[in-house]
MARGU-539893 format. One line per 2 residues: number of its first residue (from 1); for each residue z, y, x of N, C-alpha, C. Coordinates in pm, 1 decimal, padded with zeros to 6 digits. Layout:
NUM) Z:Y:X:Z:Y:X:Z:Y:X | ...
//
This chain:
1) -03570.3:-00751.6:01211.7:-03518.1:-00817.3:01310.6:-03528.4:-00956.4:01372.6 | -03607.0:-01021.1:01459.0:-03601.9:-01149.1:01485.9:-03417.5:-01196.9:01484.6
3) -03390.8:-01332.5:01516.3:-03269.8:-01357.8:01518.9:-03302.2:-01388.8:01667.6 | -03163.5:-01388.1:01751.2:-03210.8:-01497.3:01919.5:-03016.9:-01554.2:01940.0
5) -03054.8:-01678.0:01991.4:-02942.1:-01760.3:01975.9:-02886.8:-01727.4:02146.3 | -02770.0:-01720.9:02155.2:-02663.8:-01699.5:02266.9:-02638.7:-01809.8:02358.9
7) -02718.1:-01870.2:02428.1:-02716.5:-02003.3:02514.7:-02551.1:-01991.2:02522.6 | -02533.1:-02086.3:02516.6:-02354.7:-02206.5:02502.0:-02293.5:-02124.5:02435.5
9) -02320.4:-02060.8:02360.7:-02230.5:-01995.3:02279.7:-02281.9:-02023.0:02131.7 | -02193.8:-02018.6:02002.6:-02257.9:-02045.0:01882.6:-02318.7:-01893.4:01835.4
11) -02285.6:-01756.6:01928.2:-02350.4:-01663.5:01834.1:-02480.3:-01623.0:01825.7 | -02555.1:-01563.5:01700.4:-02696.8:-01543.6:01683.9:-02684.9:-01404.0:01667.9
13) -02788.8:-01365.1:01769.0:-02784.1:-01173.0:01746.9:-02937.4:-01126.0:01705.2 | -02915.0:-01007.9:01717.9:-03048.6:-00929.2:01626.5:-03062.9:-00776.2:01734.4
15) -03227.4:-00766.7:01759.1:-03219.7:-00652.3:01824.6:-03370.6:-00602.6:01823.8 | -03355.8:-00476.4:01799.1:-03412.0:-00365.9:01761.7:-03427.5:-00261.0:01865.6
17) -03569.7:-00252.7:01953.6:-03575.5:-00155.6:02115.7:-03640.7:-00083.9:02043.0 | -03616.2:00051.9:02111.2:-03665.7:00191.7:02103.1:-03736.7:00270.7:02218.1
19) -03795.0:00213.6:02346.5:-03813.4:00320.6:02405.7:-03720.4:00305.7:02542.0 | -03656.3:00407.6:02545.7:-03572.1:00415.6:02667.7:-03395.3:00501.1:02595.7
21) -03415.3:00499.9:02426.8:-03326.3:00541.9:02385.9:-03175.2:00464.8:02450.9 | -03084.4:00506.9:02317.3:-02970.6:00383.2:02405.3:-02877.5:00292.6:02290.4
23) -02816.9:00184.3:02304.4:-02820.2:00154.2:02262.0:-02653.7:00133.0:02165.1 | -02722.6:00133.5:02032.4:-02594.5:00069.8:01933.5:-02546.0:-00097.4:01909.3
25) -02442.9:-00143.5:01876.6:-02378.5:-00229.0:01846.0:-02293.6:-00233.5:01751.8 | -02316.7:-00316.0:01636.6:-02280.7:-00308.1:01546.8:-02178.4:-00436.2:01490.9
27) -02080.9:-00443.5:01467.8:-02006.5:-00569.6:01465.7:-01951.9:-00539.2:01298.6 | -01993.7:-00641.2:01241.8:-01960.0:-00679.0:01065.8:-01804.1:-00740.1:01039.2
29) -01786.1:-00663.8:00893.7:-01665.5:-00729.9:00872.9:-01627.6:-00860.2:00811.4 | -01568.0:-00922.8:00799.8:-01514.5:-01078.1:00766.0:-01615.9:-01123.8:00611.1
31) -01675.1:-01202.7:00636.4:-01697.5:-01263.3:00499.6:-01807.3:-01274.4:00500.5 | -01891.5:-01154.4:00551.5:-02092.4:-01130.4:00530.3:-02126.8:-01173.6:00647.1
33) -02259.9:-01057.7:00658.0:-02265.8:-01054.9:00821.3:-02285.0:-00978.0:00887.0 | -02455.5:-00967.1:00963.3:-02483.9:-00810.2:01036.2:-02569.8:-00764.4:00917.9
35) -02659.6:-00792.5:00797.6:-02673.8:-00710.0:00679.0:-02613.4:-00688.7:00617.7 | -02480.5:-00613.2:00632.1:-02408.9:-00570.9:00573.7:-02418.1:-00374.3:00666.7
37) -02485.6:-00430.5:00771.2:-02553.1:-00245.6:00812.1:-02669.1:-00234.9:00802.1 | -02762.4:-00269.3:00672.6:-02916.5:-00290.8:00672.2:-02961.9:-00123.0:00615.0
39) -02866.2:-00064.8:00563.7:-02916.0:00080.3:00572.9:-02900.8:00175.6:00700.7 | -02767.0:00133.3:00788.7:-02828.6:00163.3:00912.9:-02896.8:00129.0:01022.6
41) -02965.7:00029.2:01013.2:-03077.0:-00018.5:01091.3:-03197.6:00060.0:01028.4 | -03210.0:00094.4:00896.4:-03301.3:00155.1:00832.0:-03316.1:00294.1:00934.1
43) -03217.3:00357.3:00909.6:-03195.3:00477.0:00956.1:-03242.2:00503.7:01076.5 | -03188.6:00424.2:01156.3:-03176.6:00453.4:01292.4:-03278.5:00397.0:01420.3
45) -03364.2:00298.3:01339.4:-03409.7:00250.0:01399.0:-03570.4:00313.6:01493.6 | -03576.6:00382.1:01458.3:-03626.5:00495.4:01551.3:-03589.5:00557.6:01657.8
47) -03455.1:00591.1:01643.6:-03356.3:00668.7:01744.0:-03304.2:00667.4:01846.6 | -03278.3:00466.2:01815.9:-03231.7:00414.6:01940.5:-03203.8:00259.8:01911.2
49) -03207.4:00225.6:02060.7:-03194.2:00055.1:02077.1:-03093.7:-00002.2:01983.1 | -03135.5:-00082.2:01850.6:-03012.0:-00143.0:01826.7:-02984.4:-00315.6:01817.1
51) -02858.8:-00340.0:01814.7:-02808.1:-00490.3:01857.9:-02699.2:-00475.2:01761.2 | -02682.3:-00575.8:01681.5:-02606.4:-00652.9:01626.9:-02603.1:-00774.3:01584.3
53) -02532.0:-00882.3:01548.0:-02427.7:-00996.5:01546.2:-02394.6:-01093.1:01451.0 | -02377.9:-01174.1:01434.0:-02295.1:-01226.3:01321.3:-02176.0:-01292.9:01406.6
55) -02082.3:-01242.4:01353.9:-01929.8:-01256.3:01416.9:-01964.2:-01430.2:01385.9 | -01824.0:-01516.2:01465.0:-01861.1:-01628.9:01443.9:-01804.2:-01741.8:01323.3
57) -01858.3:-01822.8:01240.6:-01883.5:-01862.2:01138.9:-01908.6:-01823.9:00984.2 | -02031.6:-01738.4:01050.9:-02064.1:-01584.4:00967.5:-02215.4:-01620.0:01002.5
59) -02267.0:-01578.6:00908.2:-02398.7:-01537.7:00872.4:-02458.3:-01698.3:01019.3 | -02546.8:-01626.8:01085.3:-02633.4:-01716.6:01157.9:-02533.3:-01771.5:01261.3
61) -02424.3:-01782.0:01264.0:-02319.2:-01833.5:01410.7:-02211.7:-01990.7:01384.7 | -02272.6:-02042.0:01271.0:-02224.9:-02170.0:01243.1:-02191.2:-02225.7:01316.6
63) -02284.3:-02268.8:01420.5:-02403.9:-02379.4:01501.6:-02223.7:-02371.8:01631.2 | -02100.7:-02408.4:01611.4:-02016.7:-02379.6:01656.8:-01996.5:-02541.3:01770.7
65) -01892.7:-02551.0:01857.6:-01820.0:-02635.9:01940.1:-01698.6:-02684.1:01937.4 | -01637.3:-02760.0:01988.7:-01470.3:-02794.9:01971.4:-01443.9:-02649.4:02065.1
67) -01354.4:-02632.7:02032.0:-01250.6:-02493.8:02107.2:-01324.2:-02341.4:02041.8 | -01430.1:-02351.7:02004.7:-01460.9:-02197.5:01982.0:-01405.6:-02128.2:01852.6
69) -01338.6:-02026.5:01925.8:-01292.6:-01941.4:01862.5:-01301.9:-01780.2:01863.9 | -01261.5:-01717.1:01741.3:-01263.0:-01570.7:01731.5:-01223.7:-01488.3:01874.1
71) -01137.2:-01528.2:01939.8:-01096.4:-01426.5:02060.4:-01177.2:-01486.0:02172.4 | -01271.5:-01527.1:02138.4:-01368.4:-01551.9:02260.0:-01497.8:-01499.5:02259.5
73) -01520.8:-01385.0:02142.9:-01624.7:-01338.3:02094.9:-01649.9:-01193.8:02168.0 | -01543.7:-01150.4:02248.7:-01577.5:-01020.8:02366.4:-01632.7:-01068.8:02466.8
75) -01620.1:-01206.6:02559.9:-01716.1:-01287.0:02632.2:-01866.5:-01282.9:02561.3 | -01887.3:-01330.8:02466.7:-02023.5:-01383.9:02452.5:-02108.9:-01255.1:02400.6
77) -02020.4:-01160.5:02326.9:-02084.9:-01045.5:02353.4:-02142.3:-00924.1:02527.1 | -02059.4:-00970.8:02548.2:-02092.8:-00941.2:02716.0:-02184.8:-01006.7:02772.8
79) -02179.3:-01157.5:02689.5:-02332.7:-01217.8:02756.4:-02431.0:-01192.5:02735.4 | -02421.0:-01119.3:02630.2:-02554.2:-01082.6:02542.3:-02605.1:-00965.6:02629.4
81) -02506.6:-00892.0:02640.0:-02555.2:-00742.3:02677.1:-02575.0:-00786.9:02849.2 | -02544.7:-00889.1:02890.2:-02612.5:-00902.4:03083.7:-02726.5:-00976.6:02985.5
83) -02784.8:-01077.5:02921.6:-02931.3:-01155.4:02919.9:-02986.7:-01015.3:02878.4 | -02947.6:-00953.9:02786.9:-03056.1:-00853.6:02713.2:-03042.9:-00747.1:02838.1
85) -02965.3:-00706.4:02994.2:-03008.1:-00629.6:03070.3:-02921.7:-00464.3:02999.0 | -02838.4:-00468.5:02865.8:-02775.8:-00351.4:02831.8:-02620.8:-00304.6:02922.4
87) -02619.2:-00218.4:03002.9:-02538.2:-00166.6:03095.8:-02443.2:-00086.2:03021.9 | -02464.5:-00022.9:02886.7:-02345.0:00059.0:02821.2:-02396.3:00073.6:02653.2
89) -02323.9:00065.0:02562.6:-02305.9:00017.6:02445.2:-02258.2:00180.6:02359.6 | -02305.4:00234.9:02222.6:-02240.6:00255.6:02142.1:-02139.2:00166.9:01994.9
91) -02039.1:00148.1:01998.6:-02017.5:00040.7:01926.8:-01935.7:00117.1:01797.0 | -01984.4:-00016.0:01659.3:-01992.0:00079.2:01567.2:-01914.8:-00104.8:01497.1
93) -01806.0:-00057.3:01509.2:-01743.1:-00144.8:01403.1:-01630.8:-00141.2:01277.9 | -01639.1:-00244.6:01147.4:-01647.1:-00222.3:01021.3:-01495.3:-00329.6:01038.6
95) -01401.4:-00302.2:00976.0:-01289.7:-00370.3:00915.9:-01270.0:-00482.1:01045.8 | -01310.3:-00613.3:01076.7:-01275.2:-00712.6:01153.2:-01347.2:-00677.4:01275.3
97) -01471.8:-00595.7:01203.2:-01570.2:-00566.0:01318.6:-01492.1:-00461.8:01442.8 | -01405.3:-00396.4:01319.5:-01309.5:-00289.7:01370.5:-01231.8:-00340.3:01545.0
99) -01207.8:-00438.5:01466.5:-01044.0:-00503.7:01592.2:-01170.2:-00602.8:01709.2 | -01262.2:-00647.6:01712.4:-01342.6:-00667.2:01778.1:-01391.8:-00617.7:01872.0
101) -01477.0:-00465.9:01788.0:-01542.1:-00353.5:01930.7:-01391.9:-00332.5:02001.1 | -01241.2:-00356.6:01944.9:-01120.5:-00279.4:02025.3:-01129.7:-00365.7:02097.8
103) -01119.2:-00463.6:02066.6:-01094.4:-00634.5:02169.1:-01197.7:-00628.2:02284.2 | -01305.1:-00589.7:02283.1:-01441.5:-00542.8:02383.4:-01379.8:-00397.3:02487.6
105) -01334.4:-00286.2:02386.0:-01314.0:-00210.3:02450.4:-01225.4:-00238.8:02521.9 | -01115.2:-00313.2:02538.1:-00976.7:-00332.9:02596.4:-01023.5:-00449.4:02744.0
107) -01123.9:-00511.5:02777.5:-01162.2:-00616.5:02860.9:-01282.6:-00487.9:02899.8 | -01369.3:-00453.3:02800.4:-01493.7:-00422.9:02898.8:-01478.1:-00264.5:02911.4
109) -01467.8:-00183.0:02961.0:-01472.5:-00024.3:02917.4:-01553.7:00032.7:03012.1 | -01597.3:-00052.8:03061.9:-01719.7:00061.0:03170.5:-01843.5:-00014.3:03082.6
111) -01841.9:-00071.5:02984.6:-01978.4:-00132.5:02893.9:-01992.2:-00052.0:02795.9 | -01873.5:00076.1:02758.5:-01864.3:00137.8:02591.0:-01923.1:00245.8:02665.2
113) -02013.2:00289.6:02544.2:-02044.3:00468.0:02538.6:-01951.2:00484.6:02458.7 | -01909.0:00494.9:02313.5:-01836.2:00532.9:02275.6:-01747.2:00415.3:02148.3
115) -01695.8:00439.8:02113.9:-01608.5:00377.0:02005.1:-01569.7:00391.5:01900.0 | -01664.3:00368.0:01751.8:-01605.1:00398.6:01604.5:-01557.3:00259.7:01567.0
117) -01429.5:00298.1:01503.9:-01373.2:00187.7:01371.1:-01344.7:00254.6:01273.3 | -01401.5:00158.8:01155.0:-01411.0:00223.9:01005.8:-01286.2:00075.1:00974.8
119) -01231.6:00116.2:00866.6:-01129.2:00033.6:00793.0:-01047.4:-00063.5:00892.9 | -01012.8:-00008.8:01015.9:-00926.9:-00065.7:01102.3:-00764.1:-00033.7:01102.2
121) -00714.4:-00091.0:01248.1:-00602.5:-00007.5:01260.0:-00598.4:-00050.0:01423.2 | -00501.9:00053.5:01491.5:-00447.3:00067.8:01645.8:-00440.7:-00072.4:01639.8
123) -00538.3:-00198.1:01757.7:-00482.9:-00367.2:01781.8:-00334.0:-00310.9:01889.3 | -00379.4:-00260.4:01954.8:-00304.0:-00214.9:02096.8:-00143.6:-00160.2:02055.7
125) -00151.9:-00074.0:01889.9:-00063.2:-00007.1:01839.4:-00013.0:-00012.4:01742.2 | -00003.9:-00209.6:01686.8:00002.0:-00191.1:01550.3:00174.3:-00224.3:01493.6
127) 00203.7:-00167.1:01362.5:00304.1:-00187.5:01356.2:00372.9:-00293.6:01339.2 | 00476.8:-00360.3:01412.2:00533.2:-00547.1:01333.5:00507.2:-00523.9:01204.3
129) 00564.9:-00452.8:01086.0:00593.9:-00452.7:00967.7:00459.6:-00446.8:00884.5 | 00396.1:-00400.5:00919.2:00251.1:-00363.4:00887.9:00185.8:-00508.1:00888.4
131) 00149.4:-00549.0:00997.8:00090.7:-00628.6:01081.0:00136.0:-00792.2:00968.0 | 00249.8:-00782.2:00923.7:00314.8:-00924.6:00884.4:00281.5:-00898.0:00739.5
133) 00268.2:-00749.4:00675.2:00247.9:-00749.9:00537.5:00096.6:-00772.0:00505.4 | -00036.8:-00727.8:00594.9:-00145.9:-00764.0:00646.7:-00161.6:-00843.2:00633.6
135) -00077.5:-00937.9:00720.5:-00102.3:-01090.3:00747.4:-00073.3:-01246.6:00598.6 | 00037.7:-01136.3:00524.1:00088.7:-01184.0:00391.1:-00103.3:-01180.4:00331.3
137) -00118.2:-01076.1:00262.8:-00245.8:-01037.5:00212.4:-00353.8:-01129.3:00213.4 | -00343.8:-01121.1:00337.1:-00510.1:-01262.9:00389.5:-00444.6:-01327.1:00388.8
139) -00349.9:-01479.8:00348.3:-00329.5:-01582.4:00357.7:-00375.6:-01611.3:00206.9 | -00295.7:-01487.5:00116.7:-00335.4:-01509.3:-00058.9:-00484.8:-01518.6:-00066.5
141) -00592.1:-01474.2:00007.3:-00676.4:-01410.5:-00034.3:-00744.6:-01520.6:00029.5 | -00706.4:-01616.0:00131.5:-00729.1:-01734.4:00180.1:-00711.1:-01845.3:00073.1
143) -00621.8:-01836.7:00012.6:-00564.8:-01934.1:-00128.7:-00685.5:-01936.6:-00177.2 | -00720.4:-01831.4:-00240.2:-00820.5:-01807.2:-00344.0:-00926.9:-01830.6:-00316.9
145) -00990.3:-01879.9:-00148.6:-01105.1:-01873.1:-00162.8:-01117.9:-02040.1:-00134.6 | -01006.1:-02087.2:-00008.3:-00996.9:-02225.4:-00054.2:-01022.7:-02342.1:-00175.5
147) -00937.0:-02235.9:-00319.7:-00990.3:-02309.2:-00442.3:-01134.7:-02250.6:-00509.3 | -01182.2:-02145.0:-00464.5:-01314.7:-02145.9:-00538.7:-01351.9:-01990.5:-00432.2
149) -01480.2:-01984.2:-00378.9:-01552.4:-01909.0:-00296.2:-01553.5:-01807.5:-00366.1 | -01633.1:-01850.4:-00465.4:-01673.9:-01776.2:-00583.2:-01571.1:-01693.7:-00623.6
151) -01503.0:-01718.2:-00651.3:-01340.9:-01601.7:-00715.2:-01329.5:-01545.2:-00617.0 | -01314.3:-01599.3:-00475.8:-01288.0:-01486.4:-00382.1:-01348.3:-01432.1:-00383.9
153) -01468.5:-01432.7:-00374.2:-01562.7:-01340.2:-00340.8:-01566.1:-01231.9:-00447.1 | -01547.0:-01279.2:-00554.8:-01518.7:-01145.3:-00658.2:-01440.6:-01079.3:-00660.4
155) -01299.2:-01104.5:-00591.4:-01191.6:-01047.3:-00568.5:-01215.2:-00992.4:-00489.0 | -01266.4:-01063.1:-00386.2:-01264.9:-00930.4:-00231.5:-01389.6:-00810.8:-00245.6
157) -01511.9:-00824.5:-00331.3:-01573.1:-00735.5:-00343.1:-01528.1:-00563.7:-00364.9 | -01435.0:-00605.9:-00454.2:-01347.3:-00492.5:-00511.5:-01234.9:-00444.4:-00404.3
159) -01208.7:-00503.9:-00320.1:-01150.4:-00444.6:-00212.3:-01200.9:-00400.0:-00098.4 | -01310.2:-00449.3:-00118.3:-01378.9:-00459.3:00067.3:-01533.5:-00324.9:00035.6
161) -01476.7:-00257.8:-00118.1:-01611.7:-00161.9:-00130.9:-01596.5:-00108.6:-00279.6 | -01596.9:00015.5:-00288.8:-01619.5:00094.0:-00391.3:-01738.7:00093.4:-00511.1
163) -01805.9:00158.0:-00480.7:-01901.5:00184.9:-00543.8:-02021.8:-00005.4:-00593.3 | -02079.0:00005.3:-00724.2:-02077.7:-00120.3:-00783.3:-02225.3:-00205.2:-00684.7
165) -02269.8:-00081.0:-00608.3:-02411.1:-00127.3:-00595.3:-02358.5:-00217.1:-00431.2 | -02232.3:-00123.0:-00380.1:-02183.9:-00200.5:-00270.6:-02114.8:-00317.0:-00312.0
167) -02022.4:-00324.7:-00394.4:-01995.9:-00439.3:-00441.1:-02015.4:-00550.6:-00452.7 | -02181.2:-00538.1:-00543.1:-02305.5:-00652.9:-00584.8:-02374.1:-00710.7:-00395.0
169) -02389.7:-00603.6:-00308.9:-02431.8:-00636.6:-00168.5:-02293.2:-00748.2:-00116.7 | -02231.3:-00679.3:-00147.9:-02054.7:-00788.1:-00034.2:-02081.3:-00890.2:-00142.7
171) -02066.6:-00875.2:-00248.6:-02072.8:-01054.6:-00305.8:-02158.8:-01146.2:-00236.2 | -02256.2:-01092.2:-00230.0:-02439.9:-01191.1:-00236.5:-02377.3:-01213.9:-00101.6
173) -02310.9:-01120.6:-00008.3:-02298.2:-01228.7:00135.6:-02181.1:-01294.0:00127.8 | -02076.1:-01217.5:00082.6:-01944.0:-01290.5:00065.3:-01962.7:-01480.3:00000.6
175) -02055.8:-01449.7:-00102.2:-02044.9:-01602.0:-00130.6:-02138.3:-01737.9:-00027.5 | -02151.6:-01636.3:00044.2:-02238.4:-01738.5:00156.7:-02125.3:-01787.2:00289.5
177) -02027.7:-01712.3:00237.0:-01921.6:-01748.9:00377.7:-01886.0:-01908.6:00300.0 | -01898.8:-01964.4:00476.0:-01833.4:-02152.2:00471.2:-01677.9:-02105.8:00458.1
179) -01657.2:-02248.7:00386.1:-01508.1:-02216.3:00358.9:-01451.7:-02255.7:00511.7 | -01509.8:-02361.5:00563.0:-01459.5:-02419.3:00717.7:-01495.1:-02252.9:00789.6
181) -01525.2:-02190.3:00786.9:-01510.5:-02105.5:00916.3:-01322.2:-01972.7:00926.5 | -01285.9:-02001.3:00802.7:-01177.6:-01969.3:00812.3:-01107.0:-01965.1:00932.9
183) -01097.8:-02164.7:00980.1:-01050.7:-02156.2:01086.7:-01103.1:-02133.4:01218.3 | -01170.4:-02032.8:01206.3:-01201.4:-01920.7:01331.3:-01132.0:-01800.8:01331.5
185) -01105.0:-01800.4:01251.7:-00988.9:-01657.3:01233.0:-00868.4:-01692.5:01297.8 | -00817.3:-01822.3:01274.4:-00683.3:-01792.5:01306.9:-00617.4:-01789.4:01447.6
187) -00709.3:-01743.8:01572.4:-00662.0:-01696.7:01669.6:-00654.5:-01546.5:01659.8 | -00705.1:-01472.9:01581.3:-00711.8:-01298.8:01553.9:-00554.8:-01249.8:01559.8
189) -00477.5:-01273.1:01565.6:-00366.1:-01209.7:01615.3:-00302.3:-01212.3:01774.3 | -00400.7:-01283.6:01849.3:-00389.0:-01297.5:01964.0:-00441.2:-01149.4:02021.3
191) -00491.0:-01133.8:01960.5:-00582.0:-00965.8:02015.5:-00431.3:-00848.2:01958.5 | -00395.6:-00860.4:01931.5:-00293.8:-00747.7:01847.2:-00185.1:-00733.4:01932.4
193) -00152.2:-00612.1:01978.4:-00054.0:-00552.5:02057.6:-00081.0:-00671.6:02218.4 | -00181.9:-00683.5:02227.8:-00204.2:-00731.4:02414.4:-00219.4:-00664.3:02496.0
195) -00281.8:-00552.4:02474.1:-00297.6:-00448.0:02601.6:-00256.5:-00311.8:02532.7 | -00249.2:-00229.6:02667.1:-00133.0:-00097.1:02613.9:-00347.4:-00018.7:02646.1
197) -00279.8:00097.7:02573.8:-00394.0:00235.8:02479.4:-00348.3:00286.1:02672.2 | -00491.9:00305.9:02763.7:-00509.7:00366.6:02888.2:-00590.3:00474.0:02862.0
199) -00629.9:00584.5:02925.4:-00665.3:00670.8:02916.2:-00839.5:00624.2:02836.9 | -00897.2:00676.5:02751.8:-01048.6:00633.0:02732.4:-01128.8:00718.6:02799.8
201) -01222.3:00638.9:02865.0:-01332.4:00720.0:02940.6:-01443.3:00707.6:02858.0 | -01453.5:00706.9:02693.8:-01527.5:00738.4:02631.3:-01464.6:00804.3:02475.7
203) -01529.4:00833.4:02421.9:-01457.4:00920.8:02236.6:-01471.6:00821.3:02229.1 | -01342.8:00830.0:02129.0:-01289.8:00730.6:01984.9:-01343.5:00837.5:01865.6
205) -01401.2:00782.1:01750.0:-01402.2:00806.7:01584.4:-01319.4:00705.7:01534.6 | -01260.8:00746.2:01445.2:-01183.0:00650.4:01313.2:-01237.0:00714.3:01180.0
207) -01216.3:00596.8:01120.8:-01233.4:00658.5:00929.9:-01198.8:00538.2:00830.9 | -01207.0:00613.8:00707.7:-01195.7:00465.4:00608.0:-01273.9:00581.9:00509.3
209) -01263.8:00514.9:00395.4:-01302.5:00572.8:00297.4:-01112.3:00621.3:00228.3 | -01186.2:00767.7:00137.2:-01051.7:00789.3:00057.6:-00966.2:00700.9:-00021.6
211) -01077.2:00579.8:-00079.5:-01003.9:00500.0:-00218.0:-01001.1:00348.6:-00114.5 | -01035.1:00371.0:-00027.9:-00958.3:00212.1:00053.6:-00754.6:00206.8:00001.1
213) -00763.9:00114.6:00021.2:-00604.4:00057.3:-00009.8:-00480.1:00169.8:00055.5 | -00394.3:00189.7:00024.6:-00281.2:00281.5:00120.7:-00240.0:00240.1:00262.5
215) -00277.5:00115.3:00273.2:-00210.2:00037.4:00407.8:-00313.7:00120.6:00486.6 | -00447.2:00112.5:00476.6:-00501.8:00140.0:00570.4:-00495.8:00264.0:00602.8
217) -00512.3:00377.7:00496.0:-00473.3:00526.9:00538.6:-00410.1:00518.6:00582.5 | -00243.6:00469.6:00605.7:-00175.1:00508.7:00666.7:-00202.4:00441.2:00796.2
219) -00245.5:00352.4:00786.1:-00279.7:00291.8:01009.5:-00361.8:00395.1:01021.9 | -00481.4:00481.9:00995.8:-00566.5:00584.2:01022.2:-00484.1:00714.5:01082.4
221) -00435.1:00712.2:01004.7:-00296.5:00853.6:01056.6:-00197.0:00788.1:01140.8 | -00168.6:00663.7:01125.5:-00106.9:00667.2:01268.9:-00140.0:00662.8:01371.8
223) -00290.6:00575.1:01392.3:-00380.5:00617.7:01452.3:-00395.1:00734.2:01545.6 | -00415.3:00803.9:01411.8:-00463.4:00948.5:01481.5:-00304.9:01015.2:01566.1
225) -00170.3:00994.9:01524.5:-00081.2:01024.7:01559.6:-00059.7:00945.6:01740.4 | -00091.5:00830.7:01779.0:-00062.1:00817.4:01869.6:-00217.5:00812.0:01979.3
227) -00325.8:00856.0:01903.6:-00421.3:00932.1:01998.2:-00512.2:01036.6:01974.1 | -00429.9:01134.5:01940.7:-00476.0:01265.6:01938.3:-00592.1:01321.9:01949.1
229) -00647.2:01276.1:02065.1:-00753.5:01330.6:02069.4:-00869.5:01286.6:02042.9 | -00864.8:01143.9:01923.6:-00940.5:01061.7:01853.7:-01008.8:01174.9:01789.0
231) -01136.1:01147.3:01693.6:-01198.7:01205.1:01565.0:-01199.0:01072.7:01474.7 | -01146.2:01149.2:01339.8:-01079.8:01105.2:01196.7:-01184.3:01117.6:01077.5
233) -01250.3:01075.0:01024.8:-01342.0:01081.4:00934.8:-01330.6:00994.0:00823.7 | -01288.7:01110.0:00665.1:-01250.0:01037.4:00618.9:-01352.6:01057.5:00517.2
235) -01400.7:00935.6:00447.5:-01560.2:00953.5:00346.9:-01485.3:00977.3:00160.5 | -01517.7:01045.8:00129.1:-01508.8:01055.9:-00022.2:-01643.1:00937.2:-00068.4
237) -01541.8:00935.9:-00220.2:-01644.3:00811.8:-00328.9:-01705.4:00669.5:-00241.4 | -01545.9:00639.7:-00098.1:-01566.9:00505.1:-00040.9:-01436.3:00438.4:-00012.7
239) -01476.4:00304.8:00000.9:-01338.0:00242.6:-00002.5:-01317.1:00225.9:00109.2 | -01305.1:00047.9:00165.1:-01312.9:-00018.0:00249.8:-01421.6:-00048.6:00339.0
241) -01508.0:-00042.0:00321.3:-01674.0:-00031.7:00366.8:-01739.5:00022.6:00373.1 | -01723.6:00184.2:00433.9:-01752.0:00282.5:00380.2:-01957.5:00335.4:00449.3
243) -01993.0:00180.7:00535.9:-02124.8:00228.9:00580.2:-02171.4:00159.0:00432.4 | -02103.2:00119.3:00341.5:-02235.3:00039.3:00226.3:-02205.5:00167.0:00130.3
245) -02079.1:00194.7:00084.6:-02069.5:00247.5:00009.3:-02124.9:00415.7:-00006.2 | -02145.4:00455.0:00084.8:-02218.5:00647.8:00117.0:-02261.8:00590.1:00286.8
247) -02370.3:00524.5:00268.5:-02420.5:00477.4:00414.6:-02533.6:00643.4:00423.1 | -02586.1:00721.0:00316.2:-02603.6:00847.3:00411.0:-02510.1:00938.0:00466.2
249) -02418.2:00934.7:00434.8:-02291.2:00991.2:00486.5:-02266.4:00965.6:00622.9 | -02264.8:00819.7:00584.0:-02205.8:00773.9:00727.6:-02329.4:00791.6:00812.2
251) -02425.5:00796.7:00784.3:-02558.0:00699.0:00884.6:-02554.1:00913.7:00969.7 | -02510.6:00994.8:00874.2:-02497.8:01147.5:00949.3:-02384.2:01187.2:01053.4
253) -02225.1:01110.1:00984.9:-02141.2:01116.5:01070.0:-02161.4:01029.2:01162.0 | -02231.1:00956.3:01182.1:-02202.2:00874.6:01306.0:-02357.0:00918.2:01411.6
255) -02434.7:01006.5:01350.5:-02542.4:01075.4:01443.9:-02473.8:01191.3:01489.4 | -02372.3:01254.5:01457.1:-02353.0:01366.0:01472.8:-02270.8:01331.7:01601.6
257) -02167.4:01238.1:01586.4:-02050.4:01182.3:01679.2:-02170.1:01119.8:01775.3 | -02296.5:01035.9:01775.4:-02294.4:01016.6:01932.2:-02412.7:01171.8:02006.3
259) -02374.2:01252.4:01895.2:-02487.6:01353.6:01963.8:-02447.6:01469.2:02055.9 | -02280.9:01414.7:01984.4:-02165.5:01525.3:02023.9:-02151.1:01438.0:02164.9
261) -02123.2:01322.9:02151.2:-02096.4:01225.0:02248.1:-02188.9:01230.0:02370.5 | -02287.1:01306.8:02396.8:-02397.2:01298.2:02422.5:-02387.8:01447.2:02542.8
263) -02325.4:01521.2:02449.6:-02331.2:01642.7:02500.8:-02195.3:01657.5:02585.2 | -02082.5:01567.2:02607.5:-01968.5:01553.7:02680.4:-02031.4:01491.8:02822.6
265) -02086.3:01460.6:02799.1:-02163.4:01389.9:02897.7:-02190.5:01460.9:03040.3
//
């Protein structure tokens, strides 16, 4: 997929069109780029129209202006949809991507066909204690990165992936993350507990790997409690970035979810 630069924003996006098929938007995790979904692109390229982005400060979205920050991502994504004449999308977000996917759904629910969040938490109902614990761990990881990106990437790959292959792929992308891009993440908390979840007019799928950190498993459990109508998938032999750890199982789970979604419409 060739990179396309969105006008008047730092965001680069990537498109693969397949006739009149439905659209899928992939939003990647922190410190990597859209290529974390390479296995998904290959599997779905002839079945769905694909849209992928590089989050601000990541991949090819580093040509920024003063005032650019991650809390503007939803607006930029919506501008991409308008530019490409896309009315609605199935959204898949992993980790940071799950946060941004929810923020987009909060702001533009009418543009969402379905929402799938992995390795994330419910940003509309996030426990303060868990939020503080999460922030503390993030600050410690950032400190490692400021000392050495290589040290940070080595530690981060073990948290972010479970299989050796996925860890190596994650590391190869993480090592390219610029230190200066940490500043774009500072407004991330502005998305948390900002909206109240109303009745969703689209299906919701949440999940993580069974070898993800305990806090993530608790977050998924709490999310299911607050939204009992959602679908939960826990992947065996996977950690945080489930789509990289177990791509075949992930692809089949997503395909089933989207087909079930079509039957409900």
